[in-house]
N, CA, C and O of each residue as an XYZ file, in Angstrom:
352
protein
N     -11.844     12.011      5.110
C     -10.955     13.025      4.578
C      -9.572     12.840      5.200
O      -9.450     12.852      6.425
N      -8.530     12.670      4.388
C      -7.202     12.469      4.948
C      -6.664     13.719      5.629
O      -6.978     14.848      5.252
N      -5.838     13.476      6.650
C      -5.191     14.576      7.350
C      -4.074     15.121      6.461
O      -3.635     14.431      5.541
N      -3.601     16.357      6.720
C      -2.459     16.858      5.945
C      -1.262     15.935      6.130
O      -1.010     15.450      7.233
N      -0.536     15.697      5.062
C       0.551     14.730      5.146
C       1.796     15.322      5.800
O       2.186     16.450      5.499
N       2.409     14.563      6.688
C       3.669     15.002      7.276
C       4.755     15.010      6.213
O       4.767     14.148      5.334
N       5.654     15.958      6.280
C       6.687     16.100      5.259
C       7.963     15.350      5.589
O       8.927     15.446      4.830
N       8.015     14.601      6.694
C       9.249     13.940      7.088
C       9.461     12.576      6.425
O      10.448     11.903      6.723
N       8.573     12.159      5.547
C       8.709     10.859      4.906
C       9.715     10.928      3.761
O       9.736     11.898      3.003
N      10.542      9.902      3.638
C      11.507      9.798      2.560
C      10.824      9.127      1.382
O      10.366      7.991      1.501
N      10.749      9.802      0.259
C      10.056      9.260     -0.904
C      10.946      8.397     -1.793
O      10.430      7.724     -2.686
N      12.263      8.389     -1.585
C      13.153      7.673     -2.495
C      12.912      6.174     -2.456
O      12.669      5.568     -3.499
N      12.972      5.572     -1.304
C      12.719      4.142     -1.160
C      11.856      3.935      0.080
O      12.352      3.943      1.207
N      10.599      3.756     -0.140
C       9.687      3.581      0.984
C       9.651      2.117      1.401
O       9.476      1.229      0.568
N       9.816      1.879      2.673
C       9.708      0.528      3.215
C       8.245      0.271      3.581
O       7.434      1.195      3.636
N       7.925     -0.993      3.827
C       6.573     -1.308      4.261
C       6.258     -0.601      5.577
O       5.125     -0.176      5.800
N       7.253     -0.478      6.443
C       7.048      0.210      7.723
C       6.696      1.671      7.502
O       5.802      2.200      8.163
N       7.389      2.330      6.578
C       7.089      3.731      6.279
C       5.699      3.877      5.661
O       4.957      4.801      5.997
N       5.360      2.974      4.772
C       4.036      3.020      4.135
C       2.958      2.817      5.190
O       1.963      3.540      5.210
N       3.151      1.835      6.068
C       2.168      1.566      7.128
C       2.045      2.758      8.069
O       0.939      3.104      8.486
N       3.167      3.391      8.409
C       3.141      4.547      9.304
C       2.430      5.723      8.648
O       1.675      6.437      9.308
N       2.663      5.930      7.360
C       1.987      7.008      6.633
C       0.470      6.784      6.648
O      -0.292      7.722      6.882
N       0.037      5.556      6.401
C      -1.395      5.243      6.398
C      -1.993      5.465      7.786
O      -3.098      5.995      7.908
N      -1.280      5.068      8.816
C      -1.759      5.272     10.185
C      -1.836      6.760     10.515
O      -2.839      7.220     11.062
N      -0.789      7.517     10.190
C      -0.773      8.953     10.482
C      -1.809      9.727      9.684
O      -2.431     10.653     10.205
N      -1.997      9.354      8.426
C      -2.861     10.115      7.537
C      -4.326      9.702      7.624
O      -5.211     10.558      7.635
N      -4.588      8.405      7.685
C      -5.954      7.900      7.629
C      -6.432      7.266      8.932
O      -7.625      7.008      9.094
N      -5.519      7.015      9.853
C      -5.896      6.380     11.112
C      -6.200      4.901     10.961
O      -6.917      4.331     11.782
N      -5.661      4.268      9.917
C      -5.901      2.852      9.654
C      -4.609      2.063      9.809
O      -3.527      2.560      9.496
N      -4.728      0.829     10.295
C      -3.568     -0.055     10.399
C      -3.590     -1.005      9.213
O      -4.458     -1.871      9.110
N      -2.623     -0.830      8.317
C      -2.565     -1.634      7.097
C      -1.612     -2.806      7.290
O      -0.467     -2.617      7.700
N      -2.071     -3.993      7.000
C      -1.225     -5.184      7.050
C      -0.345     -5.188      5.801
O      -0.767     -4.741      4.734
N       0.873     -5.693      5.943
C       1.780     -5.724      4.804
C       1.233     -6.568      3.649
O       1.534     -6.295      2.487
N       0.443     -7.575      3.959
C      -0.155     -8.393      2.902
C      -1.132     -7.567      2.068
O      -1.253     -7.786      0.863
N      -1.829     -6.624      2.695
C      -2.727     -5.738      1.952
C      -1.927     -4.840      1.010
O      -2.316     -4.628     -0.138
N      -0.811     -4.318      1.506
C       0.033     -3.457      0.675
C       0.544     -4.251     -0.521
O       0.537     -3.753     -1.647
N       0.984     -5.473     -0.286
C       1.473     -6.328     -1.366
C       0.372     -6.609     -2.384
O       0.628     -6.618     -3.588
N      -0.840     -6.836     -1.912
C      -1.968     -7.099     -2.816
C      -2.224     -5.893     -3.722
O      -2.445     -6.062     -4.921
N      -2.198     -4.699     -3.175
C      -2.440     -3.489     -3.969
C      -1.288     -3.281     -4.956
O      -1.520     -2.875     -6.095
N      -0.059     -3.551     -4.537
C       1.071     -3.446     -5.458
C       0.891     -4.418     -6.624
O       1.149     -4.057     -7.773
N       0.451     -5.642     -6.343
C       0.215     -6.619     -7.411
C      -0.863     -6.128     -8.369
O      -0.735     -6.293     -9.583
N      -1.908     -5.534     -7.844
C      -2.989     -5.013     -8.696
C      -2.480     -3.945     -9.662
O      -3.016     -3.782    -10.758
N      -1.453     -3.227     -9.251
C      -0.880     -2.177    -10.085
C       0.284     -2.677    -10.931
O       0.963     -1.888    -11.587
N       0.513     -3.989    -10.915
C       1.532     -4.578    -11.772
C       2.951     -4.440    -11.270
O       3.891     -4.565    -12.054
N       3.134     -4.184     -9.986
C       4.467     -4.055     -9.423
C       4.960     -5.443     -9.029
O       4.324     -6.136     -8.235
N       6.094     -5.840     -9.590
C       6.693     -7.136     -9.283
C       7.349     -7.088     -7.912
O       7.960     -6.083     -7.549
N       7.228     -8.156     -7.158
C       7.843     -8.242     -5.846
C       8.687     -9.500     -5.772
O       8.450    -10.465     -6.499
N       9.671     -9.481     -4.890
C      10.604    -10.594     -4.782
C       9.937    -11.850     -4.229
O      10.176    -12.944     -4.740
N       9.127    -11.717     -3.221
C       8.536    -12.867     -2.542
C       7.124    -13.124     -3.061
O       6.229    -12.294     -2.897
N       6.939    -14.274     -3.684
C       5.612    -14.642     -4.175
C       5.075    -15.846     -3.421
O       4.145    -16.510     -3.878
N       5.656    -16.120     -2.284
C       5.319    -17.299     -1.488
C       3.826    -17.371     -1.174
O       3.235    -18.450     -1.225
N       3.223    -16.254     -0.855
C       1.825    -16.238     -0.444
C       0.889    -16.655     -1.574
O      -0.029    -17.447     -1.361
N       1.118    -16.129     -2.765
C       0.193    -16.436     -3.853
C       0.523    -17.731     -4.570
O      -0.346    -18.298     -5.232
N       1.761    -18.219     -4.457
C       2.141    -19.456     -5.126
C       1.563    -20.699     -4.459
O       1.324    -21.702     -5.131
N       1.337    -20.648     -3.156
C       0.833    -21.797     -2.430
C      -0.691    -21.734     -2.363
O      -1.234    -20.814     -1.750
N      -1.392    -22.683     -2.974
C      -2.863    -22.635     -2.984
C      -3.489    -22.792     -1.594
O      -4.662    -22.467     -1.409
N      -2.719    -23.288     -0.610
C      -3.249    -23.441      0.739
C      -3.351    -22.099      1.467
O      -4.133    -21.956      2.407
N      -2.560    -21.123      1.030
C      -2.577    -19.812      1.683
C      -3.762    -18.997      1.213
O      -4.081    -18.959      0.024
N      -4.398    -18.356      2.147
C      -5.523    -17.484      1.837
C      -4.971    -16.105      1.451
O      -4.276    -15.468      2.243
N      -5.278    -15.657      0.251
C      -4.804    -14.354     -0.205
C      -5.719    -13.282      0.381
O      -6.934    -13.338      0.188
N      -5.149    -12.300      1.100
C      -5.979    -11.285      1.734
C      -6.541    -10.286      0.722
O      -5.923    -10.000     -0.303
N      -7.704     -9.776      1.029
C      -8.336     -8.769      0.185
C      -8.740     -7.599      1.073
O      -9.640     -7.732      1.902
N      -8.080     -6.455      0.905
C      -8.391     -5.300      1.743
C      -9.749     -4.693      1.394
O     -10.260     -4.861      0.287
N     -10.315     -3.986      2.365
C     -11.583     -3.295      2.132
C     -11.362     -2.145      1.154
O     -10.222     -1.780      0.864
N     -12.440     -1.583      0.652
C     -12.333     -0.457     -0.281
C     -11.665      0.744      0.380
O     -10.852      1.428     -0.241
N     -12.010      0.998      1.641
C     -11.391      2.111      2.374
C      -9.888      1.890      2.528
O      -9.097      2.815      2.343
N      -9.501      0.667      2.864
C      -8.089      0.345      3.019
C      -7.371      0.429      1.679
O      -6.239      0.909      1.614
N      -8.016     -0.033      0.608
C      -7.432      0.037     -0.727
C      -7.124      1.473     -1.111
O      -6.039      1.765     -1.615
N      -8.073      2.370     -0.876
C      -7.865      3.786     -1.216
C      -6.750      4.399     -0.373
O      -5.969      5.206     -0.876
N      -6.668      4.030      0.889
C      -5.610      4.552      1.764
C      -4.238      4.052      1.298
O      -3.277      4.821      1.263
N      -4.146      2.774      0.945
C      -2.872      2.213      0.479
C      -2.472      2.840     -0.852
O      -1.305      3.172     -1.057
N      -3.431      3.001     -1.753
C      -3.125      3.634     -3.028
C      -2.653      5.068     -2.827
O      -1.732      5.518     -3.508
N      -3.272      5.786     -1.902
C      -2.840      7.152     -1.606
C      -1.403      7.162     -1.080
O      -0.616      8.040     -1.432
N      -1.068      6.190     -0.243
C       0.301      6.095      0.283
C       1.283      5.762     -0.834
O       2.369      6.340     -0.889
N       0.923      4.845     -1.719
C       1.808      4.488     -2.823
C       2.007      5.664     -3.772
O       3.096      5.843     -4.319
N       0.979      6.456     -3.968
C       1.103      7.674     -4.772
C       2.000      8.678     -4.050
O       2.856      9.308     -4.671
N       1.806      8.828     -2.749
C       2.613      9.753     -1.950
C       4.099      9.422     -2.056
O       4.930     10.323     -2.168
N       4.432      8.139     -2.022
C       5.829      7.711     -2.080
C       6.319      7.506     -3.513
O       7.404      6.965     -3.726
N       5.535      7.932     -4.484
C       5.890      7.835     -5.909
C       6.152      6.396     -6.355
O       7.000      6.147     -7.211
N       5.432      5.473     -5.778
C       5.551      4.066     -6.173
C       4.625      3.794     -7.350
O       4.968      3.034     -8.256
N       3.458      4.412     -7.335
C       2.556      4.365     -8.486
C       2.238      5.803     -8.872
O       2.158      6.670     -8.002
N       2.056      6.067    -10.154
C       1.701      7.423    -10.572
C       0.234      7.725    -10.261
O      -0.585      6.818    -10.111
N      -0.069      8.985    -10.170
C      -1.421      9.422     -9.809
C      -2.463      8.885    -10.793
O      -3.543      8.476    -10.366
N      -2.175      8.874    -12.087
C      -3.166      8.449    -13.082
C      -3.441      6.956    -13.083
O      -4.398      6.515    -13.720
N      -2.617      6.150    -12.376
C      -2.854      4.706    -12.329
C      -3.730      4.294    -11.156
O      -3.920      3.100    -10.922
N      -4.266      5.254    -10.418
C      -5.081      4.926     -9.246
C      -6.314      4.142     -9.681
O      -6.999      4.524    -10.629
N      -6.588      3.052     -8.986
C      -7.767      2.230     -9.272
C      -8.941      2.814     -8.502
O      -8.825      3.098     -7.310
N     -10.063      2.992     -9.172
C     -11.245      3.525     -8.493
C     -12.277      2.455     -8.292
O     -13.342      2.722     -7.734
């Protein structure tokens, strides 16, 4: 069960650091930026750097189901993805 969310987060432009801090504060999990990028890709969000997925030698990370739900909750919190697009 997530903790009540702190209201000091800026929702206009969330950085990876803010997203990671929200996940740590709310769920007690440490999210790697590669996990956040993977979830953004799953939701169709284009990102500037595709270096990780373009090189076949790089191992693409896959977050656990618990981590996926925490990241999706953070992306919803920061209005990066809408509530109805949550993957279950």
